[in-house]
C-alpha positions in Angstrom: 54.7 186.3 168.8 52.3 188.0 166.6 53.5 189.3 163.3 53.5 193.1 163.0 52.3 194.3 159.6 54.5 196.7 157.7 53.3 200.2 157.9 51.6 201.3 154.7 53.6 203.6 152.4 52.3 207.2 152.3 50.9 208.1 148.9 53.7 210.6 148.1 56.3 208.0 148.9 54.8 205.6 146.4 54.7 208.3 143.7 58.3 209.2 144.4 59.2 205.5 143.9 57.1 205.4 140.7 58.8 208.6 139.4 62.2 207.0 140.0 63.6 210.3 141.3 67.1 208.8 141.4 67.1 208.8 137.6 66.3 212.6 137.3 69.9 213.8 137.2 70.2 212.1 133.8 67.5 214.6 132.6 68.9 217.6 134.4 72.6 217.2 133.4 72.2 217.8 129.7 70.1 220.9 130.3 72.8 222.3 132.5 75.5 221.5 130.0 73.6 223.0 127.0 72.7 226.1 129.0 76.2 226.6 130.3 77.6 226.3 126.8 75.2 229.0 125.6 76.2 231.3 128.4 79.9 230.7 128.1 80.2 230.9 124.3 77.4 233.4 123.5 77.0 235.2 126.8 73.3 234.3 126.7 71.3 233.1 129.6 67.5 233.3 129.5 66.3 232.2 132.9 62.7 231.4 131.9 64.0 229.3 129.0 66.3 227.4 131.3 63.5 226.7 133.8 61.2 225.6 131.0 63.8 223.3 129.6 64.5 221.8 133.0 60.8 221.2 133.7 60.3 219.7 130.2 63.3 217.4 130.5 62.5 216.3 134.1 58.8 215.6 133.3 59.7 213.7 130.1 61.9 211.5 132.3 59.2 211.0 134.9 56.6 210.3 132.2 59.0 207.8 130.6 59.6 206.1 134.0 55.8 205.9 134.7 55.2 204.6 131.1 57.9 202.0 131.6 56.4 200.9 135.0 52.9 200.6 133.4 54.1 198.9 130.2 56.4 196.3 131.9 53.6 195.3 134.3 51.1 195.1 131.5 53.4 192.9 129.4 54.3 190.7 132.5 57.9 191.7 132.3 57.8 193.0 135.9 56.3 190.8 138.5 55.9 191.0 142.2 59.0 188.9 142.8 61.3 190.8 140.5 64.8 191.8 141.8 65.6 195.4 142.1 63.6 198.5 143.0 59.9 198.1 143.5 57.7 198.8 140.5 54.5 200.2 141.7 52.2 198.7 139.1 53.6 195.2 139.2 53.9 195.4 143.0 50.2 196.2 143.4 50.9 199.5 145.1 49.1 201.6 142.5 46.4 200.4 140.0 47.5 200.4 136.4 45.0 203.0 135.4 46.3 205.5 137.9 49.9 205.0 136.7 48.7 205.5 133.1 46.9 208.7 134.2 50.0 209.9 136.0 52.0 209.2 132.8 49.7 211.5 130.8 49.9 214.2 133.5 53.8 214.0 133.5 53.9 214.2 129.7 51.3 217.0 129.8 53.5 219.1 132.1 56.4 218.5 129.7 54.2 219.6 126.8 53.3 222.8 128.6 56.9 223.6 129.2 57.7 222.7 125.6 55.0 225.0 124.3 56.7 227.9 126.0 60.0 226.8 124.5 58.5 226.5 121.0 56.9 230.0 121.3 60.0 231.7 122.5 62.8 229.7 120.7 61.4 228.0 117.6 59.5 225.2 116.0 62.6 223.0 116.1 61.9 222.3 119.8 58.5 220.9 118.9 60.2 218.2 116.9 62.7 217.5 119.8 59.9 217.4 122.4 57.6 215.1 120.3 60.5 212.7 119.5 61.5 212.6 123.1 58.1 211.8 124.4 57.6 209.2 121.6 61.0 207.6 122.5 59.9 207.5 126.2 56.7 205.7 125.5 58.1 203.3 123.0 61.0 202.3 125.2 58.9 199.5 126.7 55.5 200.4 125.2 54.0 200.0 121.8 54.0 197.0 119.5 57.8 196.6 119.3 59.5 198.1 122.4 63.1 199.0 121.5 64.2 198.6 125.1 63.6 194.8 124.7 65.7 194.8 121.5 68.9 195.9 123.2 68.6 199.4 121.8 68.1 201.3 125.1 71.7 202.5 125.3 71.6 203.9 121.8 68.5 205.9 122.6 69.9 207.0 125.9 73.0 208.3 124.1 70.9 210.1 121.5 68.2 211.6 123.8 70.2 212.3 127.0 73.2 213.4 125.0 72.8 214.7 121.5 69.2 215.8 121.7 69.1 217.2 125.2 72.4 219.1 125.2 72.0 220.6 121.7 68.3 221.2 122.3 69.0 223.1 125.5 71.7 225.1 123.8 69.4 225.9 120.9 66.6 227.0 123.3 68.9 229.6 124.7 70.5 231.0 121.5 68.2 229.9 118.7 70.9 228.4 116.5 72.9 225.2 116.3 76.6 225.0 117.1 79.0 222.1 116.7 80.3 222.6 120.2 77.0 221.6 121.6 77.1 218.3 119.7 80.7 217.7 120.8 79.8 218.3 124.5 76.7 216.1 124.1 78.8 213.0 123.4 80.3 212.6 127.0 76.9 213.5 128.5 75.1 210.9 126.5 
């Protein structure tokens, strides 16, 4: 019998794989919690701010996933024979340059959403956004990736918990509240 070649993946399916869509609830949940707290405690819900925070958090996560895919392939951490979900760069499905460009695009979308948040809620969100993007890139990129040092869980707790929940709360009400930090702990 002749071997039947596997059908090629459609471009959008490859990019869905690269974005690691299954990880996006981790970016969405803290925005929901921070926004819900602002609404329940302060009776404040600013829909445009909520959408901007959701877009920003989601695209920071996508940018981080793409950066991780690119950096791991570049370092040789991910290879074609790795166990687990396919990594598009190491698997040869997308050239490294395209993954890097997609990383910039994802972070660029997050920056645009963040610019709205800074303009409407305060400069504090600039610091949060910049630190979040930097943490996303340095997870497996940069000269000393903290993800390889066993610090990934600490940064996940900080950025998916403390930073994202309290930042989403702040974006809605423009002040800090201890309840946001308390709710951030289980989310992180």
